C-alpha positions, 0 to 999 in steps of 0.5 A, spaced: 216 443 976 212 436 975 206 439 974 209 444 968 212 437 965 205 434 965 202 440 962 207 440 956 206 432 955 199 433 955 199 439 950 204 435 946 199 429 946 193 433 944 197 436 939 199 429 936 192 427 936 190 433 932 195 433 927 193 425 926 186 427 925 187 433 921 191 429 916 185 425 914 180 430 913 181 431 905 184 424 903 178 421 902 176 426 897 182 427 893 184 420 893 178 419 888 179 423 882 186 420 880 182 413 879 175 415 877 176 412 870 178 406 873 172 406 879 167 407 873 169 402 869 170 397 875 163 398 878 159 400 871 158 407 874 154 412 870 156 419 869 150 421 873 152 417 879 160 419 878 157 426 878 153 425 885 160 422 888 163 429 887 157 432 890 157 427 896 163 431 900 160 438 900 153 435 902 155 431 908 159 437 910 153 441 910 148 436 913 152 432 918 156 438 921 149 441 924 149 434 928 156 435 931 154 440 937 148 436 940 153 430 940 159 433 943 154 436 948 152 429 950 158 425 949 164 430 949 168 433 943 173 427 944 168 422 944 165 424 937 171 425 934 173 418 935 166 416 933 168 420 926 174 417 925 171 410 926 166 412 921 171 414 916 175 408 917 169 404 916 167 408 910 175 408 907 175 400 908 169 398 905 167 402 899 172 399 894 169 392 896 162 394 896 161 391 889 156 396 886 156 404 884 150 405 889 154 402 895 160 405 893 156 412 894 153 410 900 160 408 904 163 414 901 157 418 904 159 414 911 166 416 910 164 423 909 160 423 915 165 422 919 170 427 916 164 432 917 164 431 925 171 432 926 171 438 921 166 441 926 169 439 932 177 440 931 177 448 932 173 447 939 179 442 941 184 448 939 180 453 943 180 448 949 187 446 949 191 451 946 187 458 948 193 462 947 196 459 941 189 458 937 193 461 930 199 457 931 195 450 932 190 452 927 196 453 922 199 446 924 193 442 923 191 446 916 198 444 914 197 437 916 190 437 912 194 440 906 199 434 906 194 429 907 190 432 901 196 433 897 199 426 898 193 422 897 192 426 890 199 425 888 200 417 891 194 414 889 195 412 882 203 410 883 200 406 889 195 403 885 200 401 880 204 398 885 198 393 887 198 391 879 193 396 877 188 394 883 184 401 884 181 397 890 187 396 894 190 403 892 184 406 895 183 402 901 190 403 903 188 410 905 184 407 911 191 406 914 192 413 915 185 413 919 187 407 923 193 411 925 189 416 928 185 412 932 189 410 938 190 417 941 183 419 941 181 412 944 185 415 950 183 422 950 175 419 949 176 415 956 176 421 960 170 426 958 174 432 962 180 430 958 179 434 951 173 437 949 168 434 955 167 440 959 169 444 953 162 443 951 158 443 957 155 450 957 150 452 962 147 458 958 148 456 950 149 461 945 144 461 939 149 463 934 145 464 928 142 470 931 149 474 931 151 477 925 158 475 926 156 468 925 153 470 919 159 473 916 163 467 918 158 463 914 158 467 908 166 468 908 166 460 909 162 459 903 165 464 898 172 461 900 169 454 899 166 456 892 173 458 890 176 452 892 172 447 889 172 451 882 179 451 882 179 443 884 174 442 879 175 447 873 182 450 873 186 444 870 181 444 864 181 452 863 189 451 862 188 445 857 183 449 853 188 455 853 193 450 849 197 448 855 199 440 856 195 436 861 202 435 865 203 442 865 196 443 867 196 438 873 203 441 875 199 448 875 194 445 879 199 442 884 202 449 885 195 452 888 195 446 893 202 446 895 202 453 897 197 451 902 202 448 906 207 453 908 201 459 907 197 455 912 201 455 918 204 462 917 198 466 916 194 462 921 200 464 926 200 471 924 192 472 924 192 469 931 196 474 934 192 480 931 186 483 934 183 483 927 183 479 921 179 484 917 186 486 913 188 479 911 181 477 908 181 484 904 188 482 902 187 475 900 181 477 896 185 482 892 190 476 890 184 472 888 181 478 883 188 478 880 188 471 879 181 470 876 182 477 872 189 474 869 186 467 867 180 472 864 185 476 860 189 470 858 190 463 861 197 462 857 200 469 858 203 468 865 200 461 867 204 460 873 203 467 876 195 466 876 196 459 879 200 462 885 195 468 886 190 463 886 194 459 891 195 465 896 187 466 895 186 458 898 189 461 904 182 463 906 181 456 909 186 456 914 184 464 916 177 462 917 178 456 921 182 461 925 177 466 926 172 461 928 176 459 934 177 466 935 170 469 935 167 464 940 168 466 947 168 459 950 170 452 947 162 450 947 161 457 943 166 455 938 163 448 937 156 451 935 160 457 931 164 452 927 158 447 926 154 453 923 159 457 919 161 450 916 154 447 915 151 454 912 158 455 908 158 449 905 151 449 903 152 456 900 158 453 896 154 447 893 152 451 886 158 455 885 162 449 881 155 447 877 154 454 875 161 455 873 160 449 868 153 452 866 156 458 864 162 455 860 157 451 856 152 457 855 157 462 853 162 457 849 168 459 853 171 461 860 171 468 860 164 469 863 165 464 868 172 467 870 169 474 870 163 471 875 169 468 879 172 475 880 166 478 881 165 473 887 171 476 890 167 482 892 162 479 897 168 474 900 172 481 901 166 484 905 164 478 909 171 477 911 172 484 913 166 483 918 168 476 920 175 479 922 173 484 926 175 484 934 168 481 936 166 475 940 160 471 941 
């Protein structure tokens, strides 16, 4: 009885640590956009540097994530996650007061490097500590991630206003969320065996890049990331160009984000109980085709419907996290699979938003880029079908 109670207590502690870390995985990104005008004015930031700032997250997620498996194998996943959270805290605290555009960009990269490490390793913690509840726990931390992202996007401007319009304080306050996540990871990192230490020891390491399942997961991750970043970067402007007000466009974009809160949990919990997730991946692709095609036909005809359809499409993110955890036989393999799928996937996603903007400028409208996005659902569905099959590495 005592052993059972201790096990439940340890599991609850690990889950709390997971959720506190997950809250921080996007707020460093989503807090920038609402005050970017003030940042540029305060730092004398050029449009070129501002453009680089928007690409820093994807580049860091792709490049730094590849180092996570080696670091985890040497130090233990919990210790590397703690290190990632410390980098994030430092980056969030220092960048608003860095004093120039280049240093602001540099410390943004420090924060994103920390996020990249945590991004890759959390699925292995789920696999290690909750092997029978992978879908449910992945759903919970996806919900936490969405809540953190949405809160930062919505609250940065009001917080800045509360500080008398000081955008530096408005951004720096988000470091408190990272600080709150540190204590449980300090405790978990004290014992290499506690969470993810032994999980990363593998006498026969798997070369995941040789497996078709890994490439299918990477392509699916890349395709869903492309859609997500196009929605983040261009959806409000698509609606505004169709004649909708800026406030309405903002609300419509918020719908796509807020839908992720319930869908992340429900879909991941359901997917985790299935032997194959291929059907879910295909269904989400159909929602995406309908959403992009609706915007192509007439953004203003049924704007709320298109927003809901694209919000459902965004549930591909928690789905792919669930599939990554399920496709690896061991936590050590999940670490390598997560690093490979996310790093290659983010590299695939980098050109998408840029190409959408270029197609818009070249064609003078949104029909060509929206048709392109609808067409991208086909390779996404194919990759999701292959990645979702009941196979393990």
